[in-house]
C-alpha positions in Angstrom: -158.2 -41.2 93.3 -159.9 -38.2 91.6 -162.4 -36.1 93.6 -165.7 -35.2 91.9 -166.5 -31.5 91.7 -169.5 -30.5 93.7 -172.2 -28.6 91.9 -173.1 -25.2 93.1 -176.8 -24.4 93.5 -178.0 -22.9 90.2 -179.7 -19.5 90.0 -183.2 -19.3 88.6 -183.6 -18.0 85.1 -183.2 -14.2 85.0 -181.5 -14.1 88.5 -178.0 -12.8 88.1 -176.2 -10.7 90.7 -174.3 -7.4 90.6 -172.6 -6.2 93.7 -175.1 -7.8 96.1 -178.2 -7.0 94.0 -180.1 -9.4 91.8 -180.5 -8.5 88.2 -184.2 -8.8 87.3 -186.1 -8.6 84.1 -189.1 -6.5 83.3 -191.5 -9.4 83.9 -190.3 -9.5 87.5 -190.8 -5.7 87.9 -194.3 -5.9 86.5 -195.5 -8.3 89.3 -193.4 -6.8 92.1 -195.4 -6.3 95.3 -193.4 -3.1 96.2 -192.7 -1.4 92.9 -189.9 1.2 92.7 -189.5 4.0 90.2 -186.5 2.5 88.5 -188.3 -0.8 88.0 -191.4 0.8 86.6 -189.4 3.0 84.2 -187.5 -0.1 83.0 -190.8 -2.1 82.6 -192.3 0.8 80.6 -189.2 1.0 78.2 -189.4 -2.8 77.7 -193.1 -2.6 76.6 -192.1 -0.8 73.4 -191.9 -3.2 70.5 -188.4 -4.2 69.6 -186.9 -3.0 72.9 -183.9 -5.0 74.2 -182.8 -5.2 77.8 -180.7 -7.3 80.0 -182.4 -6.4 83.3 -181.7 -3.9 86.1 -180.3 -4.4 89.6 -183.2 -4.7 92.1 -182.7 -2.6 95.2 -185.3 -4.7 97.0 -183.5 -8.0 96.7 -180.2 -7.4 98.5 -178.0 -10.4 98.8 -175.9 -10.7 102.0 -172.2 -11.5 101.4 
């Protein structure tokens, strides 16, 4: 008898993790209720036409281990 693998809950689009912090895109930083300086600088860089970015770790969304 073969056991079926259980599916892990998927992360929402744009929500990856890095050392306990979620990686967020500039769209998330734009609508954040408590903006931080790093997020606002990243969002400003992404407003430039042709800018490429993979997101930044958000210090406000710590994930408990």
